LOVEX-769649 format. One record per residue (C-alpha): residue in one letter; x, y negated, z. Coordinates in steps of 0.001 Angstrom, whole numbers, plus 524288, in hexadecimal, padded with zeros to 5 digits. Layout:
N
AXYZ/...
END
This chain:
632
M104D9803CE9284B/A110AD805A191F7F/D10EE480478910ED/V10CDD8116990A10/K117F88149F900D0/K11275814D18F304/L1150181FD18E982/N11BA081B488DD0D/N114AD824F58D416/M106C48245B8D99C/F0FD7A819738D5AD/L0EFDC815E08DA5E/V0E88080CDB8D124/N0DC8B806128D68E/A0D2B2805C38CB71/P0C54A8002D8CEEA/A0B9B8801BA8C5B5/G0BB517F9E78B93F/S0CA097F8198BAE5/G0CDF27FF468AE72/K0D34080B868B4C5/T0D251813F38A88E/T0D923809648A0B3/F0E3F2808DB8AAFF/I0E606817968AA36/E0E5D78173189B60/N0EF7C80BD589A5E/T0F899811878A4A1/I0F91081E9F89D9A/I0FB418183089056/N1065F80FF3895EA/L10C8081BE989C39/L10BB58237988F77/A112538184D8884D/K11D2E817DF89267/Y11E6482690894E0/P118AD82D96888E9/N11CCB83B3688D57/R117BA83ADB89B38/R10B528421489EFE/I0FFED83ABC8A4FE/L0F3FB83FFB8AC1F/S0E77F838188AE1F/I0DCD283DBE8B6D7/T0CF3D8380E8B483/Y0C339839B78BD05/T0B9A583D5B8B240/N0B9DD843B58A4EB/R0B46B8372989F60/A0C00882F6F8A491/K0C908839FC89F42/E0C31D838C0891AE/E0C3EB829E589218/L0D254829E4895A3/N0D558834A788BE5/S0CF5382C5988125/R0D8A48213D8847F/I0E5238292888652/N0E99C8331587C6F/S0F6588394688099/K0FAB08475C8823E/N10274842F688E22/V0F65983E298955F/T0ED0E8477489C46/I0DFD8841A889FEF/D0D6CD84A568A7D8/T0CD4D84B478B33E/I0D2A5850758C00C/H0CB6A85D8A8C006/S0CED7860438B1F3/F0DD0C85C8B8B3B4/L0DFBA863D18C067/S0D878870328BC73/G0E0388701F8AFBC/F0ED1F86CF88B671/V0EC35878318C035/G0E4F78810E8B6A9/L0F17D888598B307/Y0F2A388D2B8C0F9/L0E4A38904E8C4CE/S0E5EB89EC88C1A5/K0F2DF8A03E8C8F1/A0F2AD8A94D8D4B8/E0F87889ECC8DD9D/V0EDA28952E8D9EC/I0E2E889F508DBE5/D0E8C18A27C8E940/L0E87F893FD8EC94/Y0DA598930B8E819/L0D67389E7C8F0CD/Q0DDBD898658FC23/V0D79D88AE38FA62/F0C9AE88FB48F87E/E0CA1189C1F900C7/N0C131896E490B7E/K0B776891A690196/I0B71589E9E8FA4A/K0B54E8A688906B9/S0AA8789D6190B3C/L0A33A89F808FE6E/I0A4FD8AE408FF8E/D09EF88ADD090D1B/N0926B8A8529073A/G08F178B66C903F2/E088798BCE98F88E/A07CAC8B3FB8F9B8/D084AA8A9C78F2C2/S082738AB368E41C/K090B78A8508E0D8/N095158B3098E9F7/A08B588BC818E40E/R090318B9958D644/Y09E478BBB18DA61/I09AE38C8E78E05C/D093918CCC58D3FE/K09FAA8C9828CBF3/F0AA998CEE28D479/G0A3D98D8B28DD6B/K0A7038D1F38EA48/L0AA0B8C4BC8F01C/D0B5208C22E8F982/F0C12B8B9978F9A2/E0CA1E8C4818F4F1/T0C1348C7768E955/I0C0F38B9298E580/K0CFB68B8B08E6A3/N0D14E8C4988DDD2/N0C7DE8BF568D384/L0CD4C8B1818D32B/H0D6B58AF7F8C7EA/K0D5DC8A0EA8C570/V0D2098940B8CB97/F0CAE988A588C2D8/Y0C3DA87D4A8C2B1/N0B5738806A8C092/E0B158872568BD66/Q0A6728732B8C777/S0A31686C5D8D41F/Y0A3C38794F8DB6D/S0AE12884048DC15/S0ACD2892718D899/Y0B62A896D78E33D/Y0B4C88A56E8E07D/Y0B9588A3838D274/G0C392898C48D43E/G0BB2888E088CE33/L0BDE1880D38D468/S0B4B18752E8D4EC/H0B862867038D229/D0BC60864968E047/D0C288871CC8E2FA/M0CABB8712B8D692/L0D1118647A8DAF3/F0D2E98699E8E8BF/F0D91E8762E8E3C7/C0E20A86EBF8DA84/R0E701867338E64E/K0E9D5874188ED27/M0F0D4879238E101/F0F97186D118E015/E0FCB586E378EE91/K1001487CA18ED58/F1073D87C8D8E05E/A110FD871598DFBF/M113E3874298D17C/L1067F86E8F8CDEB/K10A778614F8D368/K11763861F08CC2E/R110C4865D08BF78/L1073485A798C088/S111748500E8C349/N11AC4855998B8FA/K1101C855AB8AEBA/Y10AAA847F68B0D8/T112E183BDA8B322/Y106F0833348B528/I0FA0A837478BB4E/F0EDE682E9F8BBE8/I0E20E832228C43F/D0D5EB82A098C196/E0CB388280E8CBE1/Y0D44282CCC8D69F/Q0CA4D828978E0E1/D0C138833968DC6E/T0CC2783D838DBB2/S0CD68847358E6E7/A0D902846518F011/D0DCCC8542A8EBCD/V0DED884F628DDDC/L0E5F3842FC8E1FF/Y0EF4484B038EA47/I0F200854498DEEE/F0F712849298D692/Y0FD63841988E19E/E1054184D4A8E67D/S108E8851248D898/V10E35843A88D53B/L1147A8408B8E273/N1235883FA68E1AD/T12369841A38D2F1/S125B3838AE8C74C/S11753839A58C367/N10D9F82EAB8C60F/L0FFCD82F348CB80/Y0F58F824A28C946/L0E893824978D0AA/L0DE2981B5B8CB74/G0D0F18185B8D14B/D0C89E8106E8DA79/K0C44A814AF8E80B/M0B79680D428E62C/Q0B428816C78DB4C/E0B5D1822AA8E3E4/I0A7EC827B78E322/Y0AA83836598E409/N0AE4683E3A8EFF9/N0BAE0843758EA09/Y0C48E83B988F1F5/N0C53D83C3C900D5/G0CF88831F6903E6/S0DA1883BEB90734/F0E323836B28FC93/N0E2CA828A1901A1/T0EF8C829199094C/T0F6BF82E808FD98/L0F007824A28F4D0/S0F5CC819828FCCE/K1035281D938F7D7/F0FF9E81ACF8E9B7/N1046A80EA78E2A9/Q0F895805948E113/E0FE907FA4D8D9A2/D0F6767FCD08CD69/D0E8F37F7338CF58/L0DE4A7F5C88C518/C0D8727E9668CA6D/I0D1A37E3F18BE4D/N0C3707E7A78BC1B/Y0C0FA7E8768AD6B/R0B2C97EC8B8AEB5/C0AB4A7E3318B766/S0A89F7D4B28B6C7/S0AF6B7CC418C100/N0A3657CAB78C9B4/I0A1DB7D98D8CA78/V0B0727DB248CD54/E0AEBB7D18B8D893/I0A4097DA338DE30/L0AC917E65A8DCD3/N0B7C57DF9A8E3F4/N0AEC07DB428EEDB/L0A95C7E9068F04F/Y0B6CB7EF748F070/N0BB477E51B8FA19/D0C9907E9208F908/E0D3F97E0538F307/N0DB647EC818EE94/F0D0447EFCF8E55A/F0CC667E2738E02B/Q0CA5C7E1448D19C/Q0CBFA7D5E28C860/P0C15B7D3F88BE09/N0C4A07D46B8AFAF/K0B76B7CEB28ABE4/S0B0B37C1F08AECE/C0A4A77C0C18B72B/G0987A7C7CC8B256/K08CB77C0618AD50/V0845D7C49A8B8CD/N088B27C5CC8C6DB/P087EF7D3938CCC5/T07AC97D4848D37E/V074D47DBD18DEEB/V0663C7DDFD8DD29/I05EB37E10D8E9A6/T0519D7E78D8E6F9/N047837F1138EC01/N042EB7F3B68DE27/F049DD7FECD8D713/S03F38800FB8CD08/E04243803FB8BEDC/A03D197F68C8BB54/F046CA7F0308C4A9/M052577F8398BFAB/E04E897F51D8B19F/Q0556C7E7FD8B2E6/F0622E7EFB38B3C5/K05FA07F85C8A7EA/D06BAC7F2F98A121/Y074357F6138ACE9/M07BA7802768B00C/Q07401806BA8BC02/L07C1980D7E8C67D/Y073B4816908CEA6/L0778F81F808D9A6/F0747482D628D5CE/N06E71834F98E11A/R0630A83E098E3B1/E05915833308E1F4/R05ED382F4A8D4CD/F05DF083D3B8CFCC/E04FCE83DD28D451/K04CC3831CA8CC1D/I05383837E08C062/G04BEC8448E8C211/A057C584CE18C578/S055E984EBF8D411/D0562485DBB8D388/L062EE85D1F8CC1C/H06907854668D678/R063A285CCD8E183/A068C9869628DB79/L07688863EF8D9E8/S0762785E6B8E7BD/D0742286C5B8ECB2/M0806D871518E5FC/K08C36873458EECC/A0951286C9E8E4DB/Y08DF185F978E635/K08A8585EE18F47D/F090E4854358FC9C/P09C87852AE8FE81/S09FD5858D28F151/Q0A791850A98E7B2/Y09C558508D8DE0C/T08DFC84DE98E07F/P081808513B8D912/V081DB843368D411/D08F36845898CDE1/V089AA851448C6A7/L07CA484B7C8C283/T0818B83E5B8BD95/D08DB4842288B60C/T08AA9846268A817/T09904846AE8A450/N0A300851988A47D/D0A76884C7C8B1BF/N09B4B852158B849/P0A01A85A7E8C3AD/D09619865378C0F4/K0988986E208B552/L08A26871A28B35C/F0862E863638B263/R091A4860448A96B/I08C0B86A798A03B/L07DDC866298A1CB/F080D4857C089FB1/C088E785B93893D6/V07CF9862AB88E3E/C074CC8569489150/D07E9A84E43889AF/F07D1B8576187E0F/I06E38856CC87EA1/K06EC6847F587F53/M076C5847B7872BF/V06D8B8508786B30/S061AF849148705E/I0665D83D2C868B5/A069BC845A685CE2/A0786B8441585EC7/Y07A67851E1859B6/G0883F85054854AF/K08CA884A668617D/S085A6854F68694B/I08C058600486188/Q0997785A0086347/F096B68583A871CD/A092798667387374/R09E7886B5486C3B/E0A74C8634087510/K0A05B8691C880D4/N0A287876FD87BDD/K0A40587C63889A0/I095AA8791688B8F/F08EFE879D287E43/S08EB7886358762F/S0966F885C08696F/S08B2B88C8C86262/F08254881198660B/T08ACE8772485EFF/N08FBE87FD6853EC/I089DB8788684866/E08F2287BF483AEA/F0834487D0C83227/H076538761B83043/N06EF4880F683730/D077BB87F0184318/K072EF870FB843E2/I064D4875A0843F2/I067C087F7B84EAD/F06EFA875188567B/S063AC86B808551F/D05A06875E185994/K062648798D8655B/V0640986B5386918/Q0554A86965868DB/R053328753B871B3/L05DCD8702687ACF/Q056FA862F987BCB/E04A04869BD87EB8/A05047871B5889A1/Y056A38657C88F3F/D0498B85E5B88F28/S04263869CA89583/S03ACC866C88A1E6/V03B5D874DD8A6ED/M0498A878868A433/T052D0879CE8AFD5/I06151876C68AF14/Q0642B8855D8AFB1/G05A49888028A4FC/F060DD87D9E89CA8/C06E5E8837589F15/E0696A890DC89AF5/F062C588AF488F0C/L06FA58849E88AF7/T077618914388BA0/N06CCB89AB0886CE/N06AF08925F87A9B/E0799B8907B87872/Y079F1881D587AA1/C08421883EA88519/N08E7988E32886DF/K08A7989AF088D01/D08BF889BC089BC4/I08F8888D5989D5E/F084A888C098A772/L085E0899CD8AD1B/S08E9E896428B8B2/F084F988BB18BCE7/I0790D8946C8BB5C/E07F9989EF18C394/D08428895558CE00/A07AAF894058D95C/E07FA8886188DBA5/Y07918881BE8CF01/E06C48888F48D153/K0647A87CE78D559/V06A97874698CAAF/L066FA87E228C015/K058CB87EAE8C495/V0570C86FF08C2E7/P04E6386C0A8B750/L05653868328AB6A/S04DE285BFA8AA55/Q05528856558B61B/L062448579E8AF42/H05C09851888A327/A056B2846038AAFA/L063A2843F78B1FF/Y06B9B844088A56C/A0624A83A5489F0A/Y0633C831538AACF/L0720F831BB8AB27/G0724A82E4089CC5/A06AC98219E89ECE/P073788161C89AEC/S0705480DBD8A6CC/V07260817FA8B142/S07EDE81B498B859/T082868226B8C4BC/Q08A0F81D838D048/H090E182A8D8D244/G097B4827E88C571/V098B9819768C7B0/K0A6FC8194A8C398/G0A3238171A8B5B2/E0A42580D318AAEC/G0A01F7FF468ACF3/H0934F7F9BE8A7E5/N08FBD7EBBA8A4F4/N083C37EC588ADA0/V083037F4BF8B9E5/C077A67F6298C34C/F07B557FD0F8CFFF/I06FA5802838D774/A07389803648E5BE/E06EAB810408EB8D/D070F5819298F726/S0723E827DE8F6BC/T07243830B690296/R0750583CC28FA55/N0805783F818F144/P08591836038EDA8/I0848C82FF38FB42/V08406821388F97D/Y0800581741903C3/M07FBC80B2D8FB37/Y077C78028A90434/E07FC3805E391030/F08BAA8021B9082F/F085307F5009053E/Q0828F7F32C913B7/L090BE7F64891709/L095307ECCF90C76/C08CB07E21391246/F092147E2F892006/E0A01A7E79C91E8E/D0AC177E3C6916C6/I0AEE57F0A090FE6/N0B8557F5C0905CF/L0BA0F802E58FF60/T0C7868067A90488/D0C3B5804E0912CB/F0B68980B839110A/Q0BBFB817179099E/N0C76681930912DC/F0BDCD8198D91E28/Y0B5908239B916C6/Y0C13E82C629140D/D0C58E82B869223C/Y0B7FA82E229279D/V0B5E3839FE91ED5/S0C32183F2C92318/E0BF0883DCE93153/M0B25E8451E92EAC/K0B9E58504B9287D/S0C224851B8934C3/I0B677855C293D00/N0AED38626993B3F/L0A10E85E0B937FD/T09BB886BC393592/Y0971486CE5943AB/L08D6E861CB941AE/K083BB86A4693A56/P07E4B873A4944A7/A0799886BFC9507F/K07E7187695959ED/T08C1D8764295412/Y08C448677595491/K089C68679596342/I0960D86FB096577/Y09E748659795E72/E096EA8596196263/E0A17C8544296B77/E0AB9F8555C960A4/Y0A2E084E32956FF/L0A00984360960BE/K0AE8B841419631A/Y0B0FC840979548E/A0A5CD8371795267/Q0AB5282E2795CEF/Y0B8D982F46956D2/I0B3B182B6794949/K0ABDE8201394ED3/N0B7E681AE4955E5/K0C0BC81CDF94A24/Y0B824814C29411E/K0B27B80B3594B19/D0B7FD7FFA594387/N0B578804F6935E0/K0AAAC7FD6392F03/Y0A73D808C492606/F0A5A58123793164/L09DC98084D93918/F0947B8063292DBF/C093528141D928B0/Q094DD81D249346A/Q094E5816B4941C7/K0863A817DF94403/Y086EC82698941E9/Y0920B827EE94BBC/D08ADA81F83955A6/K07E9F827BA953EC/Y085F28348D95580/L08DDF830489614D/S081AE82B4196840/N079658370E96474/P0820B842EA96177/N07BC584D8995937/A07EE28552294CCA/T0766684C8294412/N07CB683FDA94880/A08A33846169478C/K087E3849B193956/E0840C83BB093621/C08F9B836B393DBD/F09A1B83E869369D/K094DE83D04928D9/S09C9C834FC91F1D/T09122833FD915A5/K08D6C8261091936/I09B4D820FD91754/Q09C9A827FF90A52/G08F5E8232890586/I09284814E690883/L0A03981614902CF/W09AF881C158F648/A090D4811598F56A/Y09BD9807538F651/K0A32A80DAE8EB16/L0972980FD08E29E/F092FB801B68E443/Y0A0707FC8B8E0BB/V0A2748056F8D50F/G0947B803528D05B/C097017F49F8D044/S0A3F27F6DA8C930/R09CFB7FCCD8BD72/A096B47EFBA8B9EB/K09DD47E7BB8AFAE/E095197DBB48AF29/N0883A7DCF98B697/L0862C7E3CA8C399/V079667E5738CAF5/I077ED7EC598D810/V06A0A7F0AA8DB6B/I067737F1608EA0B/D05BEB7F7838F126/E056767EC888F999/N050ED7F60690399/K05E6D7FB66906C8/I064EC7EE9490A6D/T05A157E9149131D/S0624E7E91B91F7A/F06DDF7E20E91940/R067D57DAD290DBC/K06D6E7CD6D91136/E07B307D2DC91377/F07A607DADE906F2/I076EE7CF128FE90/E081D87C721904BF/R08BD37D20F902B2/M088137D4C58F492/T088D37C6328F1B2/A0964E7C5648F7F2/I09AF07D1028EFCA/G096E07C9F38E356/F088E67CDF48E014/D07D237C57B8DD78/V071E67CAF78E593/S064417CB518DFE3/
END
């Protein structure tokens, strides 16, 4: 195959965990400012925390640092009330809106719209729609023009395609554009920047690591375009991990294009795999000084005492598979990056209560004033001595409500607004939304227990595994058959018997998912309907089996399901056959294991359930030893 001609103003920077990516961005921007002081620079970060960190290092009016949702919604904000944009919105989401209308008056959202406007039809919605906006939620309010996280990015792509002046404005405004964590950025966003910068004098830098792609944002559709990017810059030095851990990371990645060089000498203790059938508290006590990486799933929330909370979120449309965000993303993120607005507010209130519980009153007042969209100004208006007494009394009553064993989340929300802790109506949209009904009925004690657990110093989550390094890391290897779907032990088995690497595995996954999208799987549900299309499904199954007959990932993950279906055709076997869940679960396990290991600076321990490796114990020990672990 002929070499792909590289673009001279597009750059892809491979930046594995611990390679100093933020420092690279910072230094590059500083050098550019020194060389071109009047040129405008844009840096897109993945989280608000990363945004704040980079902002603290770079102080220049010519540099814009922002998250993608915040930047794009602000950039197109000038146009969102224009008639042409509203027409585009109605065109893009017409089918979705009409589908929701067809749900009938039984739907509570439909009933509320009729109460407000007298009737509900597409023409009425069109006449009452005066603006499109980003609603900062995981679900869209299509009748009112409110776009969710995903829909906002999708609609921005449509806007840039329709209105060429947006591309021109973007490239004219910014000479240099940096996008961090590109691997977790949707193809829609990547295309916005790529098409805006193409054939201009502006420059686009994408930085990230495919091994750290742990969200479902990217579908592989940008890969061909990505191959055109200049890839000469490579952050190949690992500044975080000791040399023996770097060796393990290189062996796991198994790709010379992604090898790292250590910046540190060998750690005092060799990375260790501990095989056990004892997961008691007494056993885990030996790792009390380690950052313990657990997989958050339904069972974990049951142990915490927050199972109803997890169940209620799992029933919400916004967090059902294959949505971008899962209940785990919502329930384990106490920062302002939480995808759910209600939980951003609730965790913020929890932060405030934590401050006052340790008598950090000055800090708590300052915090509440900074969060003035949430907390009432009357609550923190302290001018005289009597105001301090009132504040102290209100804080005590707040703590009592938070500690209540009978209070529900809805009751707590109403308590906060009725007593002027929080701004009036801040919780009203959630209370009126049927989607949140089950969440609001959950006992407040479950939120309390969850927040306390997440605040424990030795606990981390693998959903947010792309975090800071820790001297001591203990990775507890676990499976999960529910969101997040992780088949850790099947990954270990694959690792034992096949020579694997991420690029090959992920390319197969993208290709397989694409194939599954090309066939209509809706007829698999009713058995009678399936029979009508059985011949078509059988032909497709045979085609897929032949296509991937030499692919090691297909053979390991899927072949048995295809063999079963082809030998015994029925709707149940067909469903198993065409699923991509197993491939995704093993691939995610691969990434989580790698990135979990990459968080260890000095000491790394992997805890393995002995009962789950019985059939390949010997091969597992040999493989882990070859990778660089001591096995205990």
